[in-house]
C-alpha positions in Angstrom: -108.4 199.7 -97.8 -109.8 201.8 -94.4 -110.2 205.4 -94.6 -107.2 205.4 -92.3 -104.9 204.0 -95.1 -105.7 206.1 -98.0 -105.4 208.9 -95.4 -101.9 207.7 -94.6 -101.5 207.3 -98.7 -102.6 211.0 -99.6 -100.7 212.3 -97.1 -97.2 210.7 -97.3 -97.6 211.4 -101.2 -97.8 215.1 -100.1 -95.1 215.7 -98.5 -92.9 214.0 -101.3 -94.9 216.2 -104.2 -94.7 219.3 -102.2 -90.4 219.0 -101.9 -89.6 220.9 -105.4 -88.3 218.8 -107.9 -87.4 218.9 -111.8 -91.5 219.1 -112.5 -91.8 222.0 -110.2 -89.0 223.7 -111.6 -89.6 223.6 -115.3 -93.6 224.4 -114.0 -92.7 227.6 -111.9 -90.0 228.9 -114.8 -93.0 228.7 -117.6 -94.9 230.5 -115.1 -92.9 233.0 -114.5 -92.5 233.2 -118.5 -95.7 232.8 -119.6 -98.6 233.7 -116.9 -101.3 232.2 -116.2 -101.6 230.3 -119.8 -98.2 228.9 -119.3 -99.7 227.4 -115.5 -102.5 225.1 -117.5 -100.7 224.0 -119.6 -97.9 222.6 -117.8 -100.2 221.3 -115.0 -102.3 219.1 -117.9 -98.7 217.4 -118.9 -97.2 217.1 -115.9 -100.9 215.0 -114.3 -100.3 213.3 -118.0 -97.5 212.3 -117.5 -97.5 211.0 -114.4 -100.7 209.3 -115.1 -98.9 207.6 -117.8 -96.5 207.1 -115.5 -98.4 205.7 -112.6 -100.4 203.2 -114.8 -98.0 201.4 -117.0 -95.9 200.9 -113.7 -98.9 199.4 -112.1 -99.7 197.7 -115.2 -95.8 195.8 -114.5 -93.7 197.9 -117.1 -92.0 199.3 -112.9 -91.9 195.5 -112.6 -89.4 195.0 -116.0 -88.0 198.1 -114.6 -86.4 196.8 -111.7 -85.7 193.4 -113.0 -83.3 194.6 -115.7 -80.7 196.3 -114.7 -79.6 197.3 -118.2 -82.7 198.4 -119.3 -83.5 200.6 -116.4 -79.7 202.3 -116.7 -80.3 202.8 -120.4 -83.3 205.0 -119.3 -82.1 206.0 -116.5 -79.9 208.1 -119.2 -81.7 209.1 -121.1 -83.9 210.6 -118.5 -81.3 212.4 -117.1 -79.6 213.7 -120.8 -83.6 215.2 -121.3 -83.2 216.8 -117.8 -80.4 218.2 -118.8 -81.0 219.2 -122.3 -84.5 221.2 -120.3 -81.3 222.8 -118.4 -79.5 224.1 -120.9 -82.9 225.5 -122.9 -84.2 227.0 -119.5 -80.6 228.5 -118.8 -80.1 229.8 -122.1 -83.7 231.0 -122.1 -84.1 235.4 -123.4 -85.6 237.1 -120.3 -87.2 239.5 -122.9 -87.3 243.3 -123.2 -86.8 245.8 -120.2 -89.1 248.2 -121.7 -92.7 245.4 -120.9 -93.4 244.7 -116.8 -94.7 241.3 -118.7 -91.5 238.4 -119.4 -91.3 237.4 -122.8 -91.4 233.4 -122.9 -90.4 231.6 -126.3 -91.3 228.7 -125.7 -94.3 227.8 -127.1 -97.5 225.6 -125.3 -97.1 223.0 -127.2 -93.8 222.8 -125.7 -94.9 223.5 -122.4 -96.6 220.5 -123.0 -94.7 217.9 -123.9 -91.6 218.9 -122.1 -93.8 218.9 -118.9 -95.5 215.7 -119.9 -91.6 214.2 -120.8 -90.5 215.2 -117.6 -92.2 212.9 -116.1 -93.8 210.5 -118.2 -90.0 209.1 -119.1 -88.2 208.9 -115.9 -87.5 205.2 -114.7 -87.2 205.8 -111.6 -91.0 207.1 -111.5 -91.6 204.2 -112.8 -90.1 201.7 -110.1 -91.1 204.3 -107.2 -94.6 203.8 -108.2 -94.2 200.2 -108.1 -92.9 199.8 -105.0 -95.2 203.0 -103.4 -98.6 202.5 -104.2 -99.0 198.6 -103.4 -98.2 198.7 -99.6 -101.7 200.6 -99.6 -103.4 197.8 -101.6 -105.6 195.6 -99.2 -104.5 191.8 -100.6 -108.1 190.7 -99.3 -110.0 193.2 -101.6 -110.0 193.6 -105.1 -107.0 195.2 -106.4 -108.1 197.2 -109.1 -110.5 199.4 -107.4 -108.2 200.5 -104.4 -105.9 200.8 -107.3 -108.3 203.4 -109.6 -108.6 205.3 -106.6 -105.0 205.6 -105.2 -104.1 206.4 -108.7 -107.4 209.5 -108.7 -106.0 210.9 -105.7 -102.4 210.7 -106.8 -102.6 212.8 -109.7 -105.7 214.9 -108.2 -102.9 216.1 -105.4 -100.1 216.2 -108.5 -102.4 218.7 -110.2 -103.0 220.9 -106.8 -99.2 221.4 -105.8 -98.0 222.2 -108.9 -100.8 224.4 -109.6 -100.0 226.1 -106.5 -96.4 227.0 -107.1 -97.3 227.8 -110.2 -99.8 230.4 -109.1 -97.7 231.9 -106.2 -95.3 232.4 -109.1 -97.2 234.0 -111.1 -97.9 236.4 -107.9 -94.8 237.4 -108.0 -94.1 237.6 -111.3 -94.8 241.7 -111.5 -91.6 241.3 -108.8 -89.0 239.4 -112.0 -90.2 241.6 -114.9 -86.8 243.0 -115.1 -84.7 241.4 -117.3 -81.7 240.3 -115.0 -84.0 239.2 -112.5 -85.2 236.7 -114.9 -82.3 236.2 -116.4 -80.7 235.5 -112.7 -84.0 233.0 -112.2 -83.6 231.5 -115.5 -80.5 230.7 -114.9 -81.0 228.9 -110.8 -84.2 226.8 -112.1 -81.2 225.9 -115.6 -78.7 224.8 -113.3 -81.1 222.8 -110.6 -82.6 221.1 -113.6 -78.9 220.1 -115.5 -78.1 219.3 -111.3 -80.6 216.9 -111.2 -80.0 215.1 -114.8 -76.7 214.8 -113.7 -77.3 212.9 -110.1 -80.3 211.4 -112.3 -77.3 209.9 -114.7 -74.2 209.0 -111.3 -77.1 207.7 -108.9 -76.6 204.5 -108.0 -80.0 204.1 -106.6 -82.9 203.4 -108.0 -85.6 205.3 -107.1 
């Protein structure tokens, strides 16, 4: 693999990851509610989730999902339902007491980790994305394993970096969201985005 090919992969991946989606929405919401502790827990969960999805994809799970329309549809619906459930939970989150400038969160670190992991690891579209996207940057004339390891490590580094930047930016602005009405508005907006993402995933005919 040439440096130019690797750089192209890194730039394309960064552009895709920088676009706010369900994982970023979840990370920002948890960061506003739980501060820096929530950032690291969520970033770890999301990174390990992408590691799981990416590794399984490159081992063949993505190809299986591509070949089986029924299996893909089942997993897509289950993933969409999970996103909708997370959205409803965030929509209903208690914004905390107005007497404190530290917004309360009813979500434990374990729950944050589990939710961030599940959103990334269990999304069937992610499997198909990885199996379609990553091999385009692999040189067939060279051993594939070292190239896959390099590309996966690059992607995961970008995942952790970009989600951290989004979430830490939210922490820096946290003091502006301590009032319950503002927190309630943000929770409902974020929850609505997750619900809409789930509904879109459920009814979309696209596999990616």
